[in-house]
ZAMARGU-4260 file (C-alpha; in steps of 0.2 Angstrom, whole numbers, plus 5000, padded with zeros to 4 digits):
<rodrens>
0) 5134/5070/5089 | 5139/5071/5071 | 5157/5076/5065 | 5149/5094/5063 | 5144/5095/5081
5) 5126/5092/5078 | 5114/5080/5086 | 5112/5063/5078 | 5101/5065/5063 | 5104/5083/5060
10) 5113/5089/5045 | 5119/5107/5038 | 5108/5112/5023 | 5106/5127/5012 | 5089/5133/5010
15) 5083/5131/4991 | 5072/5146/4992 | 5084/5160/5000 | 5101/5151/5000 | 5103/5153/5019
20) 5113/5140/5028 | 5104/5131/5042 | 5104/5116/5053 | 5090/5103/5048 | 5084/5089/5060
25) 5070/5081/5049 | 5079/5064/5051 | 5083/5066/5069 | 5075/5058/5084 | 5058/5064/5087
30) 5061/5067/5106 | 5070/5083/5099 | 5061/5087/5083 | 5066/5099/5070 | 5059/5116/5070
35) 5050/5113/5054 | 5036/5104/5063 | 5031/5120/5073 | 5025/5128/5057 | 5007/5126/5053
40) 5005/5123/5034 | 4990/5116/5025 | 4992/5100/5015 | 4990/5110/4999 | 5004/5122/5004
45) 5015/5107/5009 | 5011/5099/4992 | 5017/5115/4983 | 5032/5116/4992 | 5037/5098/4989
50) 5033/5100/4969 | 5045/5116/4969 | 5060/5110/4980 | 5067/5093/4984 | 5075/5099/5000
55) 5070/5107/5016 | 5068/5126/5018 | 5075/5137/5033 | 5065/5142/5047 | 5063/5160/5040
60) 5056/5154/5024 | 5044/5142/5032 | 5038/5156/5044 | 5035/5168/5030 | 5026/5155/5019
65) 5015/5149/5034 | 5011/5167/5039 | 5005/5172/5021 | 4996/5157/5013 | 4994/5167/4997
70) 5012/5171/4995 | 5020/5161/4980 | 5032/5148/4985
</rodrens>
């Protein structure tokens, strides 16, 4: 556990799209993967997100963007 009570590899982050605080596990052990791996995003959409933001997005923003591929990032 981290000093914030999160599993190893997890961190508290702020979504660069909406500003919401969330727990990011992208660096965590893959036995307990981050929520982001459950969202189906095309390679083009992932490239768009990486070009626009340098940090992870929250689950709500990822769900919204995955549900509507035409929605601007």
